[in-house]
N, C-alpha and C positions, 0 to 999 in steps of 0.2 A: 610313426617312425620313432626309433629310439627305445622301443619296448620289446621285450622278448615275446616271440610269437609261439603259440602252441602248435599242436599237430593240426595240419590242414583238415578242413571238413571232409568227411568221407574216407579218411585214412585210418585204418584200424591197426591196433597193436598186433604184431605177429610173433607168436612164441617160436623160439628157435628150438628145434627138436634135436635131442642128443641120442645117438644110436651107437652103442659100443664105444662111448667116449668121443665120438666125432659128430659134428654137425653136418646135416645134409644141406649143402648150398642149393642143390637143385630143388629140394622141397621148399626151401625158403623163397626162391624165385617164383615158384608156382603159386605159393600162398600169398604173395604180395598183392595188395590191392590199394591204389591203382597199380597196374603192372609195372615192373621195373623196366626202365627205358633201356634201349640197346647199349648206349654208352655206359650206363650203370652196370649192366650185365657184364660187359667187357672188363670194367674195373674190378668187379667182384671176383670174376674168374681169375684175373691176373693175380689177385691178392690171396687166393685160397691156399695155395701151397705154402706161401710164406707164413700165413696165419697158422696153419697146422704144424709147421715146423717150430714156430715159436711156442706152440702149445706144449711141446715136450718139456721145455724148461719151466713153463708156468705151472704145469701139473705138480712139479716138485714143491712149489710154494703157492698153492691156490689162494685166491682172495678169500678173506674171512667170510664164512657163512655159505660157501659153495663147496660142493664135492670136488675131490681131486680130479675126477674125470672131466669136470667143467672148468678146470683152471684157466683155459685159454679164452673164456668168455669175453674179457675186456678187449682182446685182440680182434675177435670176430665182431664184437659189438661196434668197434670203431669202424670196421669196414662196412657193416650193415648201416651204420649211421650215414655214411656217405651216399648211400642209395636212397635216403629219404625215409627210412623206417625209424619212427620216433621212439619206439620201445622194443626191447628184446627181453627174452627171459628163458628160463628152463622150466618146462612143464607149465605150471600155472603161475609161477612166480615171475612177475615182470619187474624189470629194472629200468627206471627212467633214463633215457639216453642223455639227458642233460648232465647227469652226474659223471664227471670225469671223461666226457667225450669231446671231440673237437667242435669247432664252429660248424654251423650248418647254413647253407645258402637258403634263404627263404623267399627271395624275390629277385627278379632280373627285369629291369625296365630299360627301354630305349626310346629316344626321340631324336628329332632333327632340328636343333635350334637354328634360327636364321636371324641374325642381328641386322640392324638397319643398314649397315655399310657392307654387308656380305656381297661379294662380287656376283654379278648375274651370269654365272657360267658354271661349269662342272665342279669347280672347287666348292661351291655351295650345294648344288643339287646332288652331287655324288661324293664329294671329298670329305664330308664331315657328318658324324653322328655322335651322340652322347649316350653312354650306358651307365646305369647305376646297379650295383649288386649289393643287396642287403643280407645280413646274417641274423641269426636268432639272438645275438647279443646286442643288436642295434647298430653295429658298425656298418657303414656304407662305403663302398669303394667306387670311384668314378674313373671312367676311361673314355677317351675320344678315339674313334676309328673313322671308317668311311663306308661307302656303299649306298648312302642316301636311303630312300624308302625301301629299296630292294635289300639293303643290308639289314635294316630293322626287321624286314620280313624273315630273313634267314635266322636272326636271333629269336624271334617270337615263334617261328614254326619249327625250328630244329634245336637250337642251342639251349634255349630256356629249359625245355623238358629234360635235357641231359645234365643240367646243373642244379635244378631245384632239389634240395635235400642233401646235396653233396658237401663234403668238407672242402673249403676253398684253399686249404693250405698247400697241397701238392700241385703247384701251378704248372710245372713242366709236364707232369703226368696228365693233367687235365688238357693241356694244349695238344698233346699227342692223341688223346682220346677224341677230342673234338675234330681234329684234322682227319682222323680215320673215319669219323662219322660223316664228314663232308667229302670224302674221296670221290664219290660219283659225280660231283658237280662243283667242288670248291677248292681246287688245288691252287688257284690263282684268282686275282681280280676281286670282285665285290665280296665274295664270301670270306676271303682272307682279310679284307679290310674290316669286315664286321667282327671277325674273330679278334682282330687287333684291339678293338675297344673292350671286349670282354677280358682279354688277357691283361690289359692295363688296369682295368678295375680290380682284378684279382691282386695285382702287385700293389695297388693302393691299399687294399685290405691288408696285405701282408705287412706293409710298413706300419699301418695304423695299429694292428694287433701287437706289433713289437714295440710301438711307441717311438719309432726311429724313422728318419728319412730313408727312402729306398736306396739312395746313393750310399749310405753307410752299410746297408745290407749287401750291396754289390761289392763294395770295396773290401769288406772283411778286415783282416788284420793289417792290410796295407794302408788303411785310412783313406777317407774320401776328401774331396775338396769343398765340402759343405762350409759355407761362410767365407770362402776364398773368392775374390773377384776374378772372373774368367774373361779373357778377351773374346770378342764376338766379331762376326761380320754381318753386314746388312745387305740384303738384296734390293737392288734399285732398277727401275726402268728409266725414269726421267729425272729423279730427284737426287742426283749425286751431290750437287753443290749444297743442297739443304741438309742432307745427311752428314756431310763433312762438317758443316758449320755447327751442327748439334753435338759433335764430339765423337762420331763414329770414326774408326781408324782401320777398317778393312771392308772391302766392298766387292760385291758380285754384280756384274753388269748383264742385264738381260738384253740380248742383241738379236733375238730371233726374228724381230719384225723387219729387219733389213732383208730385202729380196731383190731379185733381178740381176742383170749382168754386172752392176756396180756394187754388188753386195760385199765382196771382200774389201774393197776400198773403203766403203762406209763403216764397216766394222772396225777396221784398223784405225780409221780416223777417230771413231768413238773412244777406242782404247788410248790413242795418243792424247786426246783431250783430257781423259780421266787421269792419266799419269801426270800431265802438267798441273792439273788442279790439286791432286793430293800429295804430289811430291814423291821423291824416291823412297824406297823401303817400305811403303805402305802396301799391304797385300791387295792385289787385284785379281779377280777371277772373271771368266766369261761364260755365259750360259746361252747355248743355242737352242735348247728345248726341243731337240730331235728334228730340227728343221733343215739341217745342212746335208750335203752329200760328202763323199770322201775327198774329192778334189778341193772343195771349198774349205773343208776343215784343215787340210794340209797347207793350203795357201795362207789361211789365217794364222796357223801355228808358226809358219816360217816368218810371217810378218811381225809376230809378237815376241820373237826371241829376245829382243833387246828392250822390251817394255816391262819386264818383270811380272809376267802373268803366271800365277800359281797353277791354274788348271783351266782346261776347256771342258765344260760340263755338257753331257748328253748331246754331242753334235749330230749323231746319226740316229735313225730310228732303232728301236731296241732290237729288232729282229736282224739287223745287219751285222751278224757275227763276223763275217769275213772282213767287213770294213773296219770293225773295231780291232780285229787282229792286226791289220795293216797299220792302223794308228798306233797300236802298242809298240810296233817295231819302228815306225818311221817318224812319228810326231816328236818334235823337240820340246813340246809342252805336254805335261802330264794330262791324261784323260780321266775325267771323273764321271760317275754315273751310278745308277741303282735306285734312284728315288721312286721309280715306277716298277720296281721289281718286287717279287713276293716270295717269302719264306727263305730261311737260311739255306735250304737246298739249292735254290737258284743262285744265291751268292757264292756258294761253294764252286759252282761252274765259273763264275766271273773270276774267282781267285785262282782256280786251277789253270784256266786258260790265260790268266793275267790280262784280261780284257780292259780293266781299269786300274789306274794307279791310286785312285781315291774312290772309296766306296761310300755311297750316300743313302743308306737305307732310311726310309721314313717309318718311324716306329708306329705311327697311326695307320699305316697301310700294309707293312711288310709281314704282319703277323703278331705285332706287339713287342713288349720288352723281352719276353722269352726268346724270341728270334733275334732281336738286336744283340742280346748277350751272346748268343751263339756266334753271330757274325764277328763280334769283337774277338772272341776266342779263336775263330778260324783264321783271322787275319794276323794273329800274333806270329812274329817270326818270318813273315813273308815280305816285309818291306812295303806292304800295301797299307795305306792309311784309311781309317774309318772316320768319316766326318758326317754324322747324321743330318739328313734334310730337316730343316726347321729345328735345329738342336737347342735353341733358346727357349722353346716351349717346355713346360714342366714334364711332359710325357717322355722326352728324350734327355732332358738336362740332367736327370739323375744318372743316366748311363755315362754321360760325359764327365760328370763330377766323381763318379765311382770307379770308372774303368779306363778312361782315356788318358794315355800318357802325354798327349799334346792337345788338349781340348780347344776347339774353336767353334762354339755354337753359332748357328745361323739364326738371324731374326725370324720371328714367327708370324702368325696371321693376326694382324692388328684388329681385324673385324670380329674376332671371337671374344667379344667383351663379356660374354656370359660365363667365361672361365675366370673365376676369381683366384687370387693367389699367384698370378703370373709375376715372377720377379721382373722389375724394370731393367732396361739397359741404360746405364748412366755412364757417359763419357766412354762409350764403346765397350763397357764391361758389365757383366751380369753376375749376381751373387745368389747362390741357392741357399734358401733358409733351412733351418733345422726343424721345420714342421714335419710331423710324422707322415708316413705314406708318401704320396707324390706332392703333397702340400697344396692341393687345389681346393677351392671353395666353390660350391655350386648352389645357387639359390633355386631349389626345386619349385618353390611356389611361383617363380617367374617363368617356368618352363613347362611345356606339355609332357612332363616326365611321370 
């Protein structure tokens, strides 16, 4: 790792043929060995017209040493490079693709790290995978997604071949191409969770190549909150008193374990006790984790009106659209949700129907940072808040520091000790460093990566 890699074994240089001043893309694709993958073909076809249009200008000022009819070689060369062709040329003259060409993805690796304290449930078996994407310059980008062993299979069987040899820079375009590649089987669920890891690794690369935190890239001229302490909230089951004693000043209570005919009373009692402990003005939220019905939710919401509850999270099963529509109309407490939703398209439905007042996309599951950025943009001007699930993890924290007008990151997964570079929460606040990319550190020698 860290050294430039040459052309993979068995990959031969392909001369680009010029006919009447134009290159034959079809001939190039036919001559490619190994064959160009479907996603690469899609990318090349999409770029051809733009490439030829740019050639009209470049012919007027052709690169030194090339005929005017070949003035658009650098444009096509850049597109060819993304398909994994290491050398291009005219006739018998080859030009090394490393000269003046973009980065090239040389490897894509995935594994499922399991730390000692990982919970023995779906959060470990399905909820987390790690992906590393390496380029020919030695830069490596890291991303965490989901899907477990099945997600890694999607990456190895499908996504890897569509990415090797490609320029990692046009992340949004890559996302669209990979989504289209997975249309027959991967519009939601495990495949999108796997894509999330790939997308985050590409964003990590983008930041590292620029030498800047991703938050700065997202914020642009507006300026990011890198280096600024941000208030957080911590999710608790039974440890509220301990969390309060250690300096946390906003809390989400997991109450889904309450069941039976006395459920409403027990939930309200839990919220009452929490408010007495933390005092007035301290944010409190309630998470039902999809375990309630409509009547229970409305009863809890009415009982919490005077307890300062900021939101009730995922009270109903995700498919109960009619129930969420009623809650949006009748609940005196805002309804939050979206942590188990996939792609910005799905969040557009939540926004259009106003099913939630707080959107909680999980960047490691919803499709990655590319989709989270879209969700922030879609919510602008709607009065709907975006508050990403586990936002204190570096995967989401850059979006909160770069895009969020009122950031409130949620505590992350403490068992994921194999992710280095996680900013600590101190006295209820977290500060994003100015490390380039997503700022994470991964010890690959300690992982099966």
